[in-house]
C-alpha positions as a Markdown table, in Angstrom:
| # | Residue | x | y | z |
|---|---|---|---|---|
| 1 | Met | -28.5 | -27.6 | -21.9 |
| 2 | Leu | -29.4 | -26.5 | -18.4 |
| 3 | Leu | -27.0 | -26.7 | -15.5 |
| 4 | Glu | -29.2 | -29.2 | -13.7 |
| 5 | Asp | -28.6 | -31.7 | -16.6 |
| 6 | Leu | -25.0 | -32.2 | -15.4 |
| 7 | Pro | -24.2 | -34.4 | -12.4 |
| 8 | His | -23.6 | -32.5 | -9.2 |
| 9 | Trp | -20.3 | -34.2 | -8.5 |
| 10 | Phe | -19.0 | -33.3 | -12.0 |
| 11 | Val | -19.9 | -29.6 | -11.6 |
| 12 | Val | -18.3 | -29.4 | -8.1 |
| 13 | Leu | -15.2 | -31.3 | -9.1 |
| 14 | Thr | -14.6 | -29.2 | -12.2 |
| 15 | Ala | -15.1 | -26.0 | -10.2 |
| 16 | Val | -12.9 | -26.9 | -7.3 |
| 17 | Thr | -10.1 | -28.2 | -9.6 |
| 18 | Leu | -10.2 | -24.8 | -11.4 |
| 19 | Gly | -10.2 | -23.0 | -8.1 |
| 20 | Leu | -7.2 | -24.9 | -6.8 |
| 21 | Asn | -5.1 | -24.2 | -9.9 |
| 22 | Ile | -6.0 | -20.5 | -10.0 |
| 23 | Gly | -5.2 | -20.4 | -6.3 |
| 24 | Ser | -1.7 | -21.7 | -7.2 |
| 25 | Phe | -1.3 | -18.8 | -9.7 |
| 26 | Leu | -2.6 | -16.5 | -7.0 |
| 27 | Asn | 0.5 | -17.2 | -5.0 |
| 28 | Val | 2.6 | -15.8 | -7.9 |
| 29 | Val | 0.4 | -12.7 | -8.0 |
| 30 | Ile | 0.7 | -12.1 | -4.2 |
| 31 | Tyr | 4.5 | -12.5 | -4.2 |
| 32 | Arg | 5.4 | -10.7 | -7.4 |
| 33 | Leu | 2.8 | -7.9 | -7.9 |
| 34 | Pro | 3.9 | -5.7 | -5.0 |
| 35 | Leu | 7.5 | -6.1 | -6.1 |
| 36 | Gly | 6.7 | -4.9 | -9.6 |
| 37 | Met | 7.8 | -8.3 | -11.1 |
| 38 | Ser | 6.3 | -9.9 | -14.2 |
| 39 | Leu | 3.5 | -12.4 | -13.5 |
| 40 | Ala | 4.3 | -14.4 | -16.7 |
| 41 | His | 8.1 | -14.5 | -16.8 |
| 42 | Pro | 10.0 | -16.3 | -15.5 |
| 43 | Gly | 7.9 | -19.4 | -14.7 |
| 44 | Ser | 7.4 | -20.7 | -11.2 |
| 45 | Gln | 10.7 | -20.8 | -9.4 |
| 46 | Cys | 11.9 | -21.2 | -5.8 |
| 47 | Pro | 11.9 | -17.8 | -4.1 |
| 48 | Ala | 15.1 | -18.8 | -2.1 |
| 49 | Cys | 17.4 | -20.1 | -4.9 |
| 50 | Asp | 15.5 | -19.2 | -8.1 |
| 51 | Thr | 15.5 | -22.8 | -9.3 |
| 52 | Pro | 12.6 | -23.5 | -11.7 |
| 53 | Ile | 9.9 | -25.6 | -10.1 |
| 54 | Pro | 8.9 | -28.7 | -12.2 |
| 55 | Phe | 5.2 | -29.2 | -12.8 |
| 56 | Tyr | 5.1 | -32.4 | -10.6 |
| 57 | Asn | 6.3 | -30.3 | -7.6 |
| 58 | Asn | 3.7 | -27.6 | -8.4 |
| 59 | Ile | 0.5 | -29.5 | -7.9 |
| 60 | Pro | -1.8 | -27.5 | -5.6 |
| 61 | Val | -1.7 | -28.5 | -2.0 |
| 62 | Leu | -0.6 | -32.1 | -2.7 |
| 63 | Ser | 3.0 | -31.1 | -3.7 |
| 64 | Trp | 3.4 | -29.2 | -0.4 |
| 65 | Ile | 2.2 | -32.2 | 1.6 |
| 66 | Leu | 4.4 | -34.7 | -0.3 |
| 67 | Leu | 7.5 | -32.4 | 0.1 |
| 68 | Arg | 6.7 | -32.0 | 3.8 |
| 69 | Gly | 6.7 | -28.2 | 3.4 |
| 70 | Arg | 10.3 | -28.0 | 2.1 |
| 71 | Ala | 11.7 | -27.1 | -1.4 |
| 72 | Ser | 13.1 | -30.1 | -3.2 |
| 73 | Cys | 15.9 | -27.9 | -4.7 |
| 74 | Cys | 17.4 | -26.3 | -1.6 |
| 75 | Asp | 15.4 | -27.8 | 1.3 |
| 76 | Val | 14.3 | -24.4 | 2.4 |
| 77 | Ser | 11.0 | -24.2 | 4.3 |
| 78 | Ile | 8.0 | -23.4 | 2.2 |
| 79 | Ser | 5.5 | -21.1 | 3.9 |
| 80 | Pro | 2.1 | -22.7 | 4.7 |
| 81 | Arg | 0.6 | -19.6 | 3.0 |
| 82 | Tyr | 1.1 | -21.3 | -0.3 |
| 83 | Pro | -1.1 | -24.3 | 0.2 |
| 84 | Leu | -3.5 | -22.1 | 2.3 |
| 85 | Ile | -4.1 | -19.8 | -0.7 |
| 86 | Glu | -4.5 | -22.8 | -3.0 |
| 87 | Leu | -7.1 | -24.3 | -0.6 |
| 88 | Ile | -8.9 | -20.9 | -0.4 |
| 89 | Gly | -9.1 | -21.0 | -4.2 |
| 90 | Gly | -10.8 | -24.4 | -4.2 |
| 91 | Leu | -13.1 | -23.5 | -1.3 |
| 92 | Met | -14.0 | -20.2 | -3.1 |
| 93 | Ala | -15.0 | -22.1 | -6.2 |
| 94 | Trp | -17.1 | -24.6 | -4.2 |
| 95 | Ala | -18.8 | -21.8 | -2.2 |
| 96 | Ile | -19.7 | -19.9 | -5.4 |
| 97 | Ile | -21.2 | -23.1 | -6.9 |
| 98 | Val | -23.2 | -23.9 | -3.8 |
| 99 | Ala | -24.3 | -20.4 | -2.8 |
| 100 | Arg | -24.8 | -18.5 | -6.1 |
| 101 | Ile | -25.0 | -21.0 | -9.0 |
| 102 | Glu | -26.7 | -24.2 | -8.0 |
| 103 | Pro | -29.8 | -22.6 | -6.4 |
| 104 | His | -30.7 | -21.5 | -10.0 |
| 105 | Ala | -29.6 | -24.6 | -11.8 |
| 106 | Glu | -33.2 | -25.3 | -13.0 |
| 107 | Thr | -33.2 | -22.0 | -15.0 |
| 108 | Leu | -29.6 | -21.4 | -15.8 |
| 109 | Tyr | -28.3 | -22.6 | -19.2 |
| 110 | Leu | -24.8 | -24.1 | -19.0 |
| 111 | Gly | -23.3 | -21.1 | -20.8 |
| 112 | Glu | -24.9 | -18.6 | -18.4 |
| 113 | Ala | -23.8 | -20.6 | -15.4 |
| 114 | Thr | -20.3 | -20.9 | -16.6 |
| 115 | Leu | -20.1 | -17.1 | -17.3 |
| 116 | Leu | -21.5 | -16.2 | -13.8 |
| 117 | Phe | -19.1 | -18.7 | -12.1 |
| 118 | Cys | -16.1 | -17.3 | -13.9 |
| 119 | Leu | -17.1 | -13.7 | -13.0 |
| 120 | Tyr | -17.7 | -14.5 | -9.4 |
| 121 | Leu | -14.5 | -16.5 | -9.1 |
| 122 | Ala | -12.5 | -13.7 | -10.7 |
| 123 | Leu | -13.9 | -11.3 | -8.2 |
| 124 | Gly | -13.4 | -13.5 | -5.2 |
| 125 | Leu | -9.9 | -14.6 | -5.9 |
| 126 | Gly | -8.9 | -11.0 | -6.9 |
| 127 | Leu | -10.1 | -9.9 | -3.5 |
| 128 | Val | -8.1 | -12.7 | -1.8 |
| 129 | Ala | -5.0 | -11.5 | -3.6 |
| 130 | Ala | -5.7 | -7.8 | -2.7 |
| 131 | Ala | -6.3 | -8.8 | 0.9 |
| 132 | Ala | -3.1 | -10.8 | 1.2 |
| 133 | Ile | -1.0 | -8.0 | -0.4 |
| 134 | Asp | -2.5 | -5.3 | 1.7 |
| 135 | Phe | -2.0 | -7.4 | 4.9 |
| 136 | Glu | 1.7 | -7.9 | 4.1 |
| 137 | His | 2.6 | -4.6 | 2.3 |
| 138 | Met | -0.3 | -2.3 | 3.3 |
| 139 | Ile | -0.9 | -1.4 | -0.4 |
| 140 | Leu | -3.8 | -2.2 | -2.8 |
| 141 | Pro | -2.5 | -2.5 | -6.3 |
| 142 | Asp | -4.4 | -0.6 | -9.0 |
| 143 | Ser | -4.5 | -3.6 | -11.2 |
| 144 | Leu | -6.7 | -5.4 | -8.7 |
| 145 | Thr | -8.8 | -2.5 | -7.5 |
| 146 | Trp | -9.4 | -0.6 | -10.8 |
| 147 | Gly | -9.2 | -3.8 | -12.7 |
| 148 | Gly | -11.9 | -5.4 | -10.5 |
| 149 | Ala | -14.0 | -2.2 | -10.9 |
| 150 | Ala | -13.7 | -2.4 | -14.7 |
| 151 | Leu | -14.8 | -6.0 | -14.6 |
| 152 | Gly | -17.8 | -5.0 | -12.6 |
| 153 | Phe | -18.8 | -2.3 | -15.2 |
| 154 | Phe | -18.4 | -4.7 | -18.1 |
| 155 | Ser | -20.2 | -7.6 | -16.5 |
| 156 | Ser | -23.1 | -5.7 | -14.9 |
| 157 | Pro | -25.5 | -6.5 | -17.9 |
| 158 | Phe | -24.9 | -10.2 | -17.4 |
| 159 | Arg | -25.2 | -10.3 | -13.6 |
| 160 | Pro | -28.5 | -10.2 | -11.5 |
| 161 | Glu | -27.3 | -7.7 | -8.8 |
| 162 | Leu | -27.9 | -4.4 | -10.6 |
| 163 | Asp | -28.4 | -2.8 | -13.9 |
| 164 | Pro | -26.5 | 0.1 | -15.5 |
| 165 | Pro | -26.1 | 3.0 | -14.6 |
| 166 | Met | -26.3 | 1.9 | -10.9 |
| 167 | Asp | -22.8 | 0.4 | -11.3 |
| 168 | Ile | -21.4 | 3.8 | -12.2 |
| 169 | Val | -23.4 | 5.5 | -9.4 |
| 170 | Gly | -22.2 | 2.8 | -6.9 |
| 171 | Ala | -18.6 | 3.3 | -8.0 |
| 172 | Leu | -18.8 | 7.0 | -7.5 |
| 173 | Val | -20.4 | 6.6 | -4.1 |
| 174 | Gly | -17.8 | 4.1 | -3.1 |
| 175 | Tyr | -14.8 | 6.2 | -4.2 |
| 176 | Phe | -15.8 | 9.6 | -3.0 |
| 177 | Gly | -17.5 | 8.2 | 0.1 |
| 178 | Ile | -14.0 | 7.3 | 1.3 |
| 179 | Trp | -11.9 | 10.0 | -0.4 |
| 180 | Leu | -13.9 | 13.0 | 0.7 |
| 181 | Pro | -14.1 | 12.5 | 4.5 |
| 182 | Phe | -11.2 | 10.1 | 5.2 |
| 183 | Ile | -8.6 | 11.3 | 2.8 |
| 184 | Trp | -9.2 | 14.9 | 1.7 |
| 185 | Ala | -10.9 | 16.2 | 4.9 |
| 186 | His | -8.7 | 14.2 | 7.3 |
| 187 | Thr | -5.6 | 15.5 | 5.6 |
| 188 | Lys | -6.8 | 19.1 | 5.9 |
| 189 | Leu | -7.6 | 18.6 | 9.6 |
| 190 | Arg | -4.7 | 16.5 | 10.8 |
| 191 | Gly | -2.1 | 16.7 | 8.1 |
| 192 | Phe | -2.3 | 13.1 | 7.0 |
| 193 | Pro | -5.0 | 10.8 | 5.5 |
| 194 | Gly | -7.1 | 8.6 | 7.7 |
| 195 | Met | -7.4 | 5.9 | 5.1 |
| 196 | Gly | -5.4 | 5.0 | 2.0 |
| 197 | Leu | -6.4 | 5.8 | -1.5 |
| 198 | Gly | -6.4 | 2.1 | -2.3 |
| 199 | Asp | -9.3 | 1.7 | 0.1 |
| 200 | Ala | -11.3 | 4.3 | -1.9 |
| 201 | Lys | -10.5 | 2.4 | -5.1 |
| 202 | Leu | -11.6 | -0.9 | -3.4 |
| 203 | Met | -14.9 | 0.7 | -2.4 |
| 204 | Ala | -15.3 | 1.9 | -6.0 |
| 205 | Leu | -15.0 | -1.8 | -7.0 |
| 206 | Ala | -17.7 | -2.6 | -4.4 |
| 207 | Gly | -20.0 | -0.1 | -5.9 |
| 208 | Ala | -19.4 | -1.2 | -9.5 |
| 209 | Trp | -20.4 | -4.8 | -8.5 |
| 210 | Phe | -23.2 | -4.2 | -6.0 |
| 211 | Gly | -24.3 | -0.6 | -6.2 |
| 212 | Pro | -24.6 | 2.1 | -3.5 |
| 213 | Trp | -26.1 | -0.2 | -0.8 |
| 214 | Gly | -23.4 | -2.7 | -1.5 |
| 215 | Val | -20.9 | 0.0 | -0.6 |
| 216 | Leu | -22.6 | 0.7 | 2.7 |
| 217 | Phe | -22.8 | -3.0 | 3.6 |
| 218 | Thr | -19.1 | -3.5 | 2.7 |
| 219 | Leu | -18.0 | -0.5 | 4.7 |
| 220 | Tyr | -20.1 | -1.4 | 7.7 |
| 221 | Ala | -19.2 | -5.1 | 7.8 |
| 222 | Gly | -15.6 | -4.4 | 7.0 |
| 223 | Ala | -15.4 | -1.9 | 9.9 |
| 224 | Met | -17.0 | -4.3 | 12.3 |
| 225 | Gln | -14.7 | -7.2 | 11.5 |
| 226 | Gly | -11.7 | -4.9 | 11.5 |
| 227 | Thr | -12.6 | -3.6 | 14.9 |
| 228 | Val | -12.9 | -7.2 | 16.2 |
| 229 | Phe | -9.5 | -8.0 | 14.8 |
| 230 | Ala | -7.9 | -4.8 | 16.3 |
| 231 | Gly | -9.5 | -5.5 | 19.7 |
| 232 | Ile | -8.2 | -9.1 | 19.8 |
| 233 | Ser | -4.7 | -7.8 | 18.7 |
| 234 | Trp | -4.6 | -5.3 | 21.5 |
| 235 | Leu | -5.8 | -7.8 | 24.1 |
| 236 | Thr | -3.3 | -10.5 | 23.0 |
| 237 | Arg | -0.3 | -8.4 | 22.0 |
| 238 | Gly | -0.9 | -5.0 | 23.5 |
| 239 | Lys | -0.4 | -3.3 | 20.1 |
| 240 | Leu | -1.1 | -3.4 | 16.4 |
| 241 | Glu | 2.1 | -4.7 | 14.8 |
| 242 | Glu | 3.3 | -3.2 | 11.6 |
| 243 | Pro | 4.0 | -5.6 | 8.7 |
| 244 | Thr | 7.7 | -6.5 | 8.3 |
| 245 | Ala | 7.7 | -5.5 | 4.6 |
| 246 | Val | 6.4 | -2.0 | 5.4 |
| 247 | Arg | 9.1 | -1.5 | 8.1 |
| 248 | Glu | 11.8 | -2.7 | 5.7 |
| 249 | Gln | 10.6 | -0.5 | 2.9 |
| 250 | Arg | 10.7 | 2.6 | 5.2 |
| 251 | Glu | 14.1 | 1.7 | 6.5 |
| 252 | Glu | 15.4 | 1.4 | 2.9 |
| 253 | Leu | 14.0 | 4.8 | 2.0 |
| 254 | Leu | 15.5 | 6.4 | 5.1 |
| 255 | Gln | 18.9 | 4.8 | 4.2 |
| 256 | Ala | 18.7 | 6.2 | 0.7 |
| 257 | Ile | 17.8 | 9.7 | 2.0 |
| 258 | Ser | 20.9 | 9.6 | 4.3 |
| 259 | Glu | 23.1 | 8.7 | 1.4 |
| 260 | Ala | 21.6 | 11.1 | -1.1 |
| 261 | Thr | 22.6 | 14.7 | -1.7 |
| 262 | Gly | 21.1 | 17.8 | -3.4 |
| 263 | Gln | 17.9 | 17.6 | -5.3 |
| 264 | Glu | 17.8 | 13.8 | -5.0 |
| 265 | Lys | 17.7 | 14.0 | -1.2 |
| 266 | Val | 14.9 | 16.6 | -1.4 |
| 267 | Asp | 12.9 | 14.4 | -3.8 |
| 268 | Leu | 13.3 | 11.3 | -1.6 |
| 269 | Gln | 12.4 | 13.2 | 1.5 |
| 270 | Lys | 9.2 | 14.4 | -0.2 |
| 271 | Glu | 8.4 | 10.9 | -1.2 |
| 272 | Leu | 8.7 | 9.8 | 2.4 |
| 273 | Asp | 6.6 | 12.7 | 3.7 |
| 274 | Asp | 3.9 | 12.1 | 1.2 |
| 275 | Asp | 3.7 | 8.4 | 2.0 |
| 276 | Pro | 1.2 | 7.6 | 4.8 |
| 277 | Leu | 3.4 | 4.6 | 5.7 |
| 278 | Gly | 6.5 | 6.9 | 5.9 |
| 279 | Arg | 5.4 | 7.8 | 9.5 |
| 280 | Pro | 6.8 | 5.3 | 12.1 |
| 281 | Pro | 4.1 | 3.4 | 14.0 |
| 282 | Glu | 4.9 | 5.3 | 17.2 |
| 283 | Glu | 3.4 | 8.3 | 15.6 |
| 284 | Ser | 0.3 | 6.4 | 14.4 |
| 285 | Pro | -0.2 | 3.5 | 16.8 |
| 286 | Ala | -3.7 | 2.6 | 15.6 |
| 287 | Arg | -2.6 | 2.1 | 12.0 |
| 288 | Ile | -4.1 | -1.1 | 10.4 |
| 289 | Ala | -4.5 | -2.5 | 6.9 |
| 290 | Phe | -8.3 | -2.0 | 6.3 |
| 291 | Gly | -8.3 | -3.6 | 2.8 |
| 292 | Pro | -8.4 | -7.2 | 4.1 |
| 293 | Phe | -11.6 | -6.5 | 6.1 |
| 294 | Leu | -13.2 | -4.7 | 3.2 |
| 295 | Ala | -12.3 | -7.6 | 0.9 |
| 296 | Leu | -13.7 | -10.1 | 3.4 |
| 297 | Ala | -17.0 | -8.2 | 3.6 |
| 298 | Leu | -17.2 | -8.0 | -0.2 |
| 299 | Ile | -16.6 | -11.8 | -0.5 |
| 300 | Glu | -19.4 | -12.3 | 2.1 |
| 301 | Leu | -21.7 | -10.0 | 0.1 |
| 302 | Met | -20.9 | -11.8 | -3.1 |
| 303 | Leu | -21.7 | -15.3 | -1.6 |
| 304 | Phe | -24.7 | -14.3 | 0.4 |
| 305 | Tyr | -26.0 | -11.5 | -1.8 |
| 306 | Glu | -29.6 | -12.8 | -2.1 |
| 307 | Val | -29.9 | -13.3 | 1.6 |
| 308 | Val | -28.6 | -9.8 | 2.4 |
| 309 | Asp | -30.7 | -8.3 | -0.3 |
| 310 | Ala | -33.9 | -10.0 | 1.0 |
| 311 | Trp | -33.1 | -8.9 | 4.5 |
| 312 | Leu | -32.6 | -5.3 | 3.5 |
| 313 | Ser | -35.7 | -5.4 | 1.3 |
| 314 | Ser | -37.8 | -6.5 | 4.3 |
| 315 | His | -36.3 | -4.2 | 6.9 |
| 316 | Leu | -35.0 | -1.0 | 5.2 |
| 317 | Tyr | -36.9 | -0.5 | 1.9 |
| 318 | Phe | -40.3 | 1.2 | 2.0 |
């Protein structure tokens, strides 16, 4: 059976429903992963009072609207981030169907279309989770960066973007293209890295999925969008504000150092010195989480790959 044999409304409805529900789980990932908590246990619970959330209060978007943005157990306010992430999940699924799957409905068998949809949705929502975590905590978890790169390696024979071994070449270009100048050389010259190692791992993911030129596009588009965001922040606020979670983590470590003695104090101080986020923002006023903008560029490349590839083929390839 070809994909075109199914009604358009059925394909879209199925995809969006799946995207909304995975978006709901994505909220769990964004909240728990940077805290080192299990993603499976316990089940969904109120972050304020730890009361388990019944299934009828956990329907994507709809439950937040019906509850008027407040928890039914303790009446605490529920962040609009939760329905927003769920909506992004549904929109991501819809965009993948429209931009990457349906244009080839006449030639894609249902099994092929389903596999491609699941792969792109996993990439897109994984990038959304990575961006949200980096924006709040300024870290990119290995499970999302290396895990996404591994999925790129394993799935490359089934995707149209590139063939092995260009996925490996792209990952190496992505990782060392960041590590060598912005981490190793910058540390040698200025004493601290210019970018985080998580950014290098994210660029390895970009290379594993889209090859060396995908790395260049992601870096360029991410830098452009990050620059626009930084410029707007400077114009409206006069500074780039540090995430609250980062400041709290540094203050907790400083408090632990002040209370420690002996070798424990030495080890904690070394941990602070080795952490790029251990330096207060006054010493690095231009610090910004770059991961969200790289992730955004990657999502754009995933959705509009054929358009970008056609443009590059006509303008840059000889």
